[in-house]
C-alpha angles and dihedrals in degrees: 000000000000095000090054090056092046092054091046089052086055090062096063109133101254093193092090097258092112091061095266120124108229093229089055093058089053091043092050092053090045091052089047093054102036113122093351135110100264124199117196142160123218115213108223120198120174091347096308132100110243101176141002117225116201121202120207103168107287092352121090119186121187129208104201117207095225095064119101093241097053096096091043089051095045094050093048098040097043094049094048102109092185095063111083106219123209114183147135126265097007091182087072090048092054090050088054089051089053089052090056097040098246136108121245102238132184099028107165100168148013118196093203092053093044092051089049092053093048094045112015095170093059115114097208129048098169119135097252091053092048091052091055092043094050100034097248116152117228106223119216121243122183127213122221089276089060092248125130114267104214097188094052091046091051091047087060090061098059098090097040087049092052090049090056098041095042090056090048094048089052091051091048091047089235099126096094090051090051094047101036101036118012102041094046090044092054088059092047095049091048092054091048091049096046 
């Protein structure tokens, strides 16, 4: 199964012991995202981003925080103004940018903020809830043990969720509020909290 192979490829040891130079892994992902619309999911544990999962159609690439090239990647990817970034919970991404002394540039969308604007009275904006709410199927990806990998599966829903929420934001005339108020405010709040 293609998805099993993709998840197996995610499990390459990024420390360099597989013959890869750590900087090359980061550079590969930087080249793949440069100047493109880039959809990615930050995994947040105990208020900190642990990993970044990038979705390129059926291909999911992870940048784990414990690898030596993570800070190099974050600094370069975040400061790249030409890459349009679509993600989830950009306030946490801005906090991560502060940690590495850079500014998160090129943010075009935040699923959490979009969902809030569309349904401000909801009590949950997690990805699983949003998939149910907007009718986006969560694909099943298996890890090398043949078990479902929930994080990889949720990462694959980022772009389809944006397609649904962006259309609804436009219909509700909320795009300007998102772009002019909510997205800039998330950066300001992150800097204040950092």
